[in-house]
N, C-alpha and C positions, 0 to 999 in steps of 0.2 A: 574444405574451404579455403578461403585463401588466406595467405600466411605474410607471406614477402617481408616489407620492411615495418609491416607494424607487429606481428609476431615477435619480433630481434627488439621493438623495441618496449613492448608489456613486460610487464613486473610484477613481481608478485606481491610487494609491500602494498595494501590499502590505504588509499590515501580520499580524503570524496572531496566538499564542496570545500572552494578554498577564495582567496581574496590578494587583492592588492592592500597593500598598506595603507599609505598616503598618509601616516600619522608621526609627526615624530614624536618620538616617546622619552623621557626623562627619565634621570636616576632613578628616581621614586615610581616608576611606570614598572621595573622590573621585579622579575617574580622569581623562585626558588627554583635551582634544578636548571637555570638559565632560559627561564619563558619571561614574556615579554605581556604586558597591556597594552591594551588601544587597539585602533584599527577598526577597519569596515569590512563586510564580510558580504561581497557582490555575487549574487546567484540569481539564476533564473526558473522561472516553469512557463512551461509553453501552454498553458490554459491558467485561466484564474480560478483563484481557490471559492470554492463554493459555501461554504461556512465555518465557523469555525467554534461551531458550538459542540462541544464535546459527545454530543450521545446523537448529531446528525450528523456528524463527518463519514462517509463514503470512497472520499475518492483523496487519489495519493497525494497532491498538489496542498489539499485542505491539512492532510494530516503531516506532512512535510514541517506548515509552519505551526499547527499547532504545538507537536512536541516539543516547540521549543518555549512555549508558553505555560502548558501545564505539566504537572506531574501526579503519578498515582502512589498506590500502596511499592510496586515494583514498577521495572522498566528491564528492556532487552538492551544485556550489555554489544555496544556498538562493533565490537570486535570480531564475535561468535556469536550473539544472538541467544548468550543466556542468560536465564533471568536473575537480577542484582537489585539488592535494593533500593528504595527510592524514596519514600518520605515512610515506608517501614522501613526499620534498625534491622528487623528481625521478625522470623516467623515460627511458630512449629505448626506442626500438623498430627492429629491424635493418630492410635495405633490405627483406627478404621479407615483411615485414609479424608477422612468427610468433614471432620472441623480443622480449619486452619485459625491462628491465633495470632493476630499481629499488633506490632509493637510497635508504636507512631515514634519518631527522631521528635525532641522536644524544641521548640524554637523555631520552627519555623510558621512563617509568616505568609499572609496573600501578599499579592502586589497591590502598592497604593493605588489607591482608587477614591469618587468620590461618591463610592456606593457604602464606604464605611467610616464610623465617627470619625470626624476630623480629615478625612482623605487617608490615613493612614490603616493599612492591612492589617488585621489583624492575626491570631495565634492557631494556626490549625488544628481544630480537636477530632476525637473521635467520630462524635459528633454528628462533623462535616461531612464524613465518608459515607454515614449512617444516611445522609439526606441525601447525599450523591447519589447512592447506592438504590433510593427508595427512586430518585428524579428516572435512574435507569430502566425500573421498571413500571414505569406508567405508562398508560395509551397516551401517548401527545404525537401532533403531525410532524415534531423533532425529534422522534425515538426511532431511528434506525436500526440500534443495534443494540435492540434488548434480547432478538434472538442467536446473537454471535457471544453474547457476555453469561447473561443470567439464567436464560428463559431454560426450564430443563434441568437445571446443575443445581440453584441454591433452593435450599426447604421454601418453601413459599411463593414463590418468585411468580409463579404461573397465577396463581390465585390473586396474589398483589395485583399484577398487570390487568386481569378482568377484572376487577374490582375498582380500578381507579385512573381514571380519564380526565388527561389534561391539567393535573395537580393530586399530588400524592398527599396521601392521608390514614391512618392507622402505623401498622408498624409492619414490616416486613420482618417475617418468621425468621429466616435465618440468619440475622445478622443481628448483632447484639453490641451495644456498646458497655464494654465492663469496666472503663472509667475512660479521662479523659484524654488519654496516650493509648487504649488498649482498645479494640474489635477481634470480632470473634465471625466468621463466617463456615456457616453449613451446606454443605453440599446434597445431594437426595444419593447421589454414589460417587464413588472415587472418582478422579477426571483428573488425566496426566495431562491434560490441556488447559485446566482451570488457571493456574497463574501467566499463563500466556495472552488470556483472556484478561486478567488481570492489566496487563500491560499496555492494553489499546487504549488509544486517544476517548475512546468512551467511557471508560473505569477511569478517569483523572476526576477529583475533585475539583468540587467547584464551591463556591458560597454563595447559601440562601440569600444574601443579601444583593448578590450580582445577579442571579437570576432574574431575583421578582424586580432590581429595576431597571435592566436591561434584554431583559427574555430570551429569545436565539441569537440576539444581535451580541451578546455578552461576549469578551476577551480578558477577560480575569482568570489568571491561576497562580502557581505558585513556581514558575520554573524562571532557567536563567535569564530570559527575555522578556520584553513588553511591549504590547502590542501599542503602538503611536496614530492617533488617530489622524485623521487625512483624507481631503477629498478630491485628492489627485487617485486616478483610476488605475493607472498603466505603471504602478510599483506599490510597494508595500515595506513598511520600517518598523524594524524592531530595536528597542535599545537597551542597554544593559537593565539588569534589575540589581541596582546595587544593594538590597537586603536580599539576596539571594542566599540560603543555607549552605550552598553544596560547596566540598574541598575538595581540591584534587588528592592524590596521594601524598604529596608534598607538604600538603597542606596551605597553598594557595587557595585564596578563594574565588570562586569560578563566579560568572564567566570572564573568561579573558578576553574577547570584542566586544568593542563599545557601542556597536550596532552591526545588524545585518538587513540589506538594502535587499529585497526581492521585486526583479519587473516581471513581466507577461509579454515576454516578443512572443509570438503566435509559431516564428517557424524556427527552424534550426538552423537554417544558413542565415538568418539576423544573428542567431545566437554566436554561431558562430565568428561571426564580425565583429559582433562587440569584444570577444575573446581576445581576437587577435589583436583589437587594438585596445587590450587590456581594461577594455571597462564591464569583466567580467572575469570571477575564477574559476570557473568549471565550466564544462559543457558535459552531457553524457544525451545517450541514444543516438549520437550520428554516424549518417551511411561509414560503412568500412572505408567505401572510396572518397569520400570527403573529407576522410582521417590520412588517409594514405597520402592525397595530393597535397594537404599541408604538411606534414610531414616531411615529405620530398622535399618540399620549399624552404622548410623553415628546418632543415636537419639538426645543423648549429644548436638549436634551442632546447634539442631535446641530448644532443652529445656533448654539449660544454661542460666543465665541472666547476661549477655544480652548473645542471640544465635550468632552464626558466619554465620546462612544459612539463610533465610527467604522463604519461601514456597507460592508461591503465585496462586490461582488456577481462572481464569475469561474467561467469555465467548467474544467472538472477533466479529467486523463487517468483515468477512470473511465465503468464502462458498469454498467446493472443488468440483469439477466435470469434466467429461469426454464432449471433443468439436469433433461434428460430424462434415461432409465434406460432407457438402448440394449440392457440386459442381457437384456430379457424383454417380452411382449405387454405392452399395447400398442404400444409404441413404439420399438419394436425394428423398424417399420413407419414408411418414412419417410416416405407419405403421411398420414398420423397426425402424423407431426412436422408436417409441411408444413402439413397442415388447418389444425392448431391455431396456428399462427406467423401465416397467413392471416385466423383466427379474430377477431384481438386487434385492440380499436384502440386504438391507441398514441398517438393526438392526442387523446381522450379522456383516457384518464389523465393524461397530462400538463396538461392544462387543468385537468379538473374533480378531479381527485383529490390530484395534487399542485400544484396552485396556480399549473400554472407557472414552476414551480422545475423544470427542467431544459434543458440546450444545447436538447435537442429528441428527436424519438421516434426510436426505434432502429429505422429503416427499413433498414438498411445491414448493416453488419456489425456484429461485435463488437469492433473498434474503434473508440474514438471519434474526432472526429473534432479531436484536439487534435494530430496529429504534423506540423511542414513537412514539405511534400511527400510526403504518403502521402495522396493522393487516396479518399475514404472512397464518396465519389457516385460510383464506378467501380464499387462493389460493390451488385449486385442483393441485396436481401433481402427483408424482408416486411412490404408494405404493408396496411391491412386490407382484405377481398375475400371479401366474405361468400360469394359466386357458388362461387368458388375451394375456400375451404374447405368448404363442404357436396360440392361435387363431388368434394373428393380421398378425404373422410373416408367418402362411399360408395363408391368404388376400391376404398379399404382395408378395406371390406367389412363398414361399418356404416350404412347409409345413415337418415339425421336420428339418428344415434343411437343406433338399435334395436341389442340388443348388444352394447354398450359396458361393459366392464370398469370395476368402480369401480378409480378413483383415486386418488391421495394428496398433495398438493403440500405438502411439510416445509420451514418458513420460521422463522428464529430471531426472536425476539423483540427488539426495537430501534424500542419508540415506537409511535405509530399509522401509520406512511406503510406500514411492511411489509403491517400487516393490513389497511390500508382498501385498499391495492393487492390482494393478494386477493382480498379481498371481490370488488371491479370485473369483476376476469378468472373470476373465478367466473361472476360474473352476466352476462357474456358470454360466455362458453363455453356456457352453458344457452341462451340468446338464440340463439345462432348456431346454433352445432353442437347443441343436443339432448344436452346431454351434464353430467352432474352429478360436477361433482370435488369432492372432500372436500380441508379443509386441516386442519393440525395445527402450534401454536407452540410452539416447542421451546429452549431455551437455546443460544446460539452454539456451543458445545462440542461439546452432543450432536450438531446439524445438520450440522457440520464430518464427528465420523465416522461417521457416519450416511452423507452422501455418501459417504464413501469406501470405505463396504462396501455401497452401492447397495442400501440399505434401505427407498427408498420410490420412487416412479415419477416425481415432480418434487422438485425441489431449489429455493428461491429462493436466487438468486447472485448475486454484484458482484463487480469487477477493478477495485482501482487501482492502477497501475503500479508497478512496484519498478523500474524506467526510463523512460525516456523513450524508448519504439520499439513501432510493432508486434508486434516478435518477442513482446516479455513477452505479451501478449494472447492470438496466440496456439499460443506454447507450453503456453498451457492445455489444448489439442486434440490434441497430439503423442500420436500414439497406439504410437510404438516402447517406451515403458514400462509401458501399462496390462498389466495380469496376466491371465490368461486365470481362474483362480482366482477364485471370488467369496469365497472367508474371506481372499483378502490386500487388504490395500488397493489403493486406485488413486487419486496424488495430484499433479498437480492436475487432470487429464483425469478427473474424476469421472462422467462420462455413459459412460465409458470407448469413448469414438468411437475408430473405425479405418479409416485411410484410408492405402491407400500411394500416392496421388496426392495428398494432403494433407501428406503426411508428407514425400515427394520435395522440392517443391516450398519447403516449410517448412525441410530443411536447407539447398536452396541460397541459401534466401534468407540465413542464420545464416553461410553461410561466403563470400558474397559479398564481392569485395573493396572494391568504392566501395555506397553507402546507396544511389543509384537503383537498380545492379542488385540490389543487397538486397529492397526494397521493391516493384521488378517483381513477384518471385517473389513476395514477400508477397501481393501482392495476387491473382494467379492461386490461388495456395493458400486464400486467403480467400473466394474465389467458389464454390469448389471445397464449403466448409466451409458455407458458408451454402445452400448448394443440397440437402447434407445433412441440413440443421436439427438439428444434436444439442441448439442450446439456443434459445431463444426470446428474443431481444432487446428488451426493453423501452422503455430510454432511456436516453442519454447525460446523467453529471453536469452538474449544475450548482450551486453553492452559494453561497448567503447567509453570508455571517460577518458577528458584530458581535463588537464588541473595545474594550478601555477607548484610551483616546489618551492614557496615560501609558506604555505600550510602545513602547521603542522599540528599532530594528536588530534584528527578526526580523522576516523577510517568509513571505508564504505564495507559495505555488504550485499548480499544476495537479496534482500528484502526491502532495502532501498531505506533502510530506521535510518533516519539524521540527527546526529546530537551534536550539536553546537557548544554545548558549553564549556570543552573542555579544549578547541581550539585556539591553537594563537599565532601570530605573524610572524615569520622570523627568518629573514635570507638566510643562507648558506653561505662565508665567506669562499673563495677558490681556498684557500688554505685547509677550511675546515673539508673539504671536496676530497680536497689529497690525504687527508687524512683518515679518511672513511673507507677509503681504496684496497 
């Protein structure tokens, strides 16, 4: 892949979302450790958020915003993605590894809102977590995360889900309130990933008053920032929660920022223009050629002491792929799916279409090469092989593409990348298999809904890790939850892939007592998955990030987990830059 000036300027120190301050700071706004309060962080998402109701969140844009509003018992450390305390000060695990006891931080209050008496947020108690978890184990149209969190993990969760529809009632057997500040959760078996599940947005604590007043439009949590209601649709505003409980290591009350403004510019070109004009603090996911042009035209902004901009390049826990609709011809035939998988030259896509902006071509499994101890090179996937592709398509009954039905790829809007990739895939399928594939670009929300109901033959897809484990990627193809009725939605397994052998190994890996045992089962499961080819893996993600240098204490990570609570805005003086040399 191309390095040139980009490689030279890339740095190892992780910064993430950032902003211009534009705020005058008085002496009373200076914090310990030469940190400062105030300022507005301006960032962009290329897609509108879909929902901020925790159990319904399935897209990364919504998760980015929700992480600033809500909190759970534990959270991810944005530096290394380890699990650290959040609303639980500490926790114990019994000798069997199945009962977790969490001790809540006292004095934490929900954000002020009209749903509470007098509009003042009340204190969070263990009973609020009990209510939250029972809601997460209730069969509602807004619950898309039961399968990723409590299902098959927590004692009584499956039974509770089967007997509670629309509204929770009764008691969830595995969750017990010991006192106002202590709660226990008992699992059916040890789970090396249970704490990861508790760190997801879906497990964030919610107040019953807020749910009953607002339903799935609720936006009330305990987090560092509060949602500002507005009729404006092209941006979103979060303001500082003055009653936030969090403190940094120096004893400064968090957050430092006054506000966060999120815009929804649909293309990376518009985003880069706004960044260059000073209207945005960060750009993620630009093609390397675009960044190269910017760096070379503004080299002083990167090389000055201090620099105005910082460029970072890093791999991510993300995979780009296409999903086949397995419910009808022609992709109910495994040989057709395998033929398509062999027909794609992924190296050509990475080099010619993505201009090198990828960790590498997706020639192994669906899991990216980002999980320590999980060797994806052991997974035999699909590299370009035109001979095999033609042979398999002929064996499927379509020699040289003859008689192949009309099929459509549905993809979401999101700048030129998605469109350029589908054009290349369309071209390659015609050249190798003599198959003409149509495509349609639709809004992200429509694409997600159409995929759930299998309304096209192929869907463009991507998965960004909810937690740092291959389990999260394999969960997306777990078949036990797939409905047989096409009028019922299937999520996250939108290809509607079913394999008893895959499911058995996935379940074994999920309930394993050690990571080594877990990964061994997952590797076997993933090989079965790739043999069956319900998805066409394209590439593993790597991103370039441009950030302004005045943003401090905000770290990026390969999961794109964002925590703005510790961010502060402060320019580096030329003298300080020299002292750091």
